[in-house]
matplotlib code that plots the C-alpha trace (Angstrom):
import matplotlib.pyplot as plt

x = [-25.0, -25.8, -24.6, -28.1, -29.0, -25.6, -26.5, -30.0, -28.5, -25.8, -28.4, -30.7, -27.9, -26.7, -30.2, -30.6, -27.3, -28.0, -31.5, -29.9, -27.4, -30.2, -30.6, -33.5, -33.4, -32.3, -30.2, -31.5, -29.7, -31.4, -29.5, -31.8, -30.1, -31.7, -33.5, -35.1, -38.8, -38.6, -37.6, -40.7, -40.9, -42.2, -43.2, -41.1, -42.7, -40.9, -43.2, -43.3, -44.3, -44.9, -42.0, -44.3, -46.9, -44.4, -43.7, -47.4, -48.3, -49.6, -48.2, -51.7, -52.0, -48.8, -49.7, -53.0, -51.0, -49.7, -53.1, -54.4, -51.4, -52.1, -50.1, -47.5, -46.3, -43.3, -42.2, -43.3, -41.3, -41.2, -38.1, -36.8, -34.8, -31.2, -30.8, -29.3, -31.7, -31.0, -33.6, -33.7, -36.5, -37.7, -36.8, -39.7, -40.5, -38.4, -41.3, -43.4, -42.1, -39.5, -38.9, -39.7, -38.8, -41.1, -40.6, -43.7, -42.3, -44.7, -43.9, -41.9, -39.6, -38.1, -37.5, -39.6, -39.4, -36.9, -36.9, -34.3, -32.4, -33.3, -30.1, -29.6, -29.4, -27.7, -29.1, -27.8, -30.2, -29.4, -32.3, -32.4, -35.0, -37.7, -36.3, -34.0, -30.5, -28.7, -28.8, -25.3, -26.0, -23.2, -21.9, -19.5, -15.9, -14.3, -11.8, -9.3, -8.8, -9.5, -6.3, -5.5, -5.7, -2.4, -1.5, -1.4, 2.0, 3.2, 3.4, 6.9, 8.4, 9.8, 13.6, 15.6, 18.2, 21.8, 22.9, 20.5, 20.4, 21.9, 19.3, 19.5, 20.8, 18.8, 20.3, 24.0, 26.4]
y = [-14.2, -17.9, -20.2, -20.8, -17.1, -16.5, -19.1, -17.7, -14.2, -15.4, -17.4, -14.3, -12.0, -14.5, -14.8, -11.1, -10.6, -13.3, -11.8, -8.4, -9.9, -11.4, -9.4, -7.0, -6.4, -8.3, -6.5, -7.3, -6.4, -7.1, -6.9, -6.5, -6.3, -4.2, -7.1, -8.4, -9.0, -8.0, -4.5, -3.9, -3.1, -5.8, -6.4, -8.1, -9.3, -10.4, -12.6, -14.8, -18.3, -21.8, -23.7, -26.8, -24.8, -22.6, -25.2, -25.6, -21.9, -20.8, -17.8, -16.2, -16.6, -14.7, -12.1, -11.4, -10.3, -7.2, -5.5, -7.0, -7.6, -9.7, -9.9, -12.2, -9.5, -7.7, -5.7, -4.9, -3.0, -2.3, -3.7, -1.7, -3.3, -2.1, -1.3, -2.6, -1.9, -2.3, -2.8, -3.3, -5.6, -6.1, -9.7, -11.9, -13.3, -16.4, -18.7, -17.2, -19.4, -18.8, -15.9, -16.0, -13.5, -13.6, -11.8, -11.4, -11.7, -11.1, -14.6, -16.5, -19.2, -21.1, -19.9, -16.9, -17.1, -18.3, -19.4, -17.9, -19.7, -19.0, -17.2, -15.4, -11.7, -10.6, -11.6, -10.8, -11.8, -11.6, -11.7, -12.6, -12.1, -14.2, -15.9, -15.7, -16.3, -16.7, -16.1, -15.3, -15.0, -15.7, -19.2, -21.2, -20.9, -24.2, -25.4, -26.5, -25.3, -27.9, -29.3, -27.7, -30.1, -31.1, -29.4, -31.7, -32.6, -30.6, -32.6, -33.6, -31.5, -33.3, -33.4, -32.0, -34.2, -33.6, -33.0, -31.3, -33.0, -30.9, -29.2, -29.3, -26.2, -24.7, -22.8, -23.5, -25.4]
z = [89.2, 89.2, 86.4, 85.2, 85.0, 83.2, 80.6, 80.1, 79.7, 77.3, 75.2, 75.1, 74.0, 71.3, 69.9, 69.9, 68.0, 65.5, 64.8, 64.3, 61.8, 59.6, 56.3, 56.4, 52.7, 49.5, 46.9, 43.5, 40.2, 36.9, 33.6, 30.6, 27.2, 24.5, 22.8, 26.1, 25.7, 22.0, 23.1, 25.2, 28.9, 31.2, 34.8, 37.5, 40.7, 43.9, 45.9, 49.0, 47.9, 49.2, 47.6, 47.0, 45.2, 43.3, 40.6, 39.8, 39.4, 36.0, 34.2, 34.2, 38.0, 38.6, 35.9, 37.7, 40.8, 38.9, 38.7, 42.0, 44.3, 47.4, 50.7, 49.1, 46.6, 48.2, 45.2, 41.6, 39.0, 35.3, 33.7, 30.7, 27.9, 27.6, 31.3, 34.5, 37.3, 41.0, 43.8, 47.5, 48.5, 52.1, 53.2, 53.9, 57.3, 58.1, 58.5, 55.6, 52.8, 50.1, 47.7, 44.0, 41.3, 38.2, 34.9, 32.8, 29.3, 26.4, 25.0, 27.6, 26.2, 29.1, 32.7, 33.5, 37.2, 39.8, 43.4, 45.8, 48.5, 52.1, 52.9, 49.6, 50.2, 46.9, 43.6, 40.1, 37.3, 33.6, 31.1, 27.4, 24.7, 26.4, 29.5, 32.5, 31.2, 34.5, 38.2, 39.4, 43.1, 45.5, 44.9, 47.0, 45.8, 44.9, 47.5, 44.8, 41.3, 38.7, 37.0, 33.7, 30.8, 29.2, 26.0, 23.0, 21.7, 18.7, 15.5, 14.6, 11.8, 8.7, 8.7, 5.9, 4.2, 5.2, 1.6, -0.8, -4.3, -7.1, -9.2, -13.0, -14.6, -17.5, -20.4, -19.4, -21.5]

ax = plt.figure().add_subplot(projection="3d")
ax.plot(x, y, z, "-o")
ax.set_aspect("equal")
plt.show()
């Protein structure tokens, strides 16, 4: 085998293995406390989006995709308050844009949708009454722990006199 064909074979096998290691599904966990969406069920959509257009989407545009999903909608579910629901969502094509998760609250107050990172394959979302409270996806661990703050010095206690003064005696003669 020539050096050139060896390099081509090695490159091909490396690309094949790397492609096989790419996640084929995204694990999604949604924690919805009892008061979420004022206690009413709501829709969640997982969509493939253009990151540039994502920030300009109107709530009504996304809500319309529940009844008439297009090719960008990868997953739709009903989220019930007071539950933790887990889903496996097929990963989008690498060149097809980013992934967005939208929660259709009755009266959204803050973040109602979120954009996922390109390599994010596990997502934990916590909801609150009318918005996304947090996304606790895998985060990089800090290389060093932050230094603990110094404890404040204890206040100095008052000192007792060496000899206590004699107290007056009552009723004694």
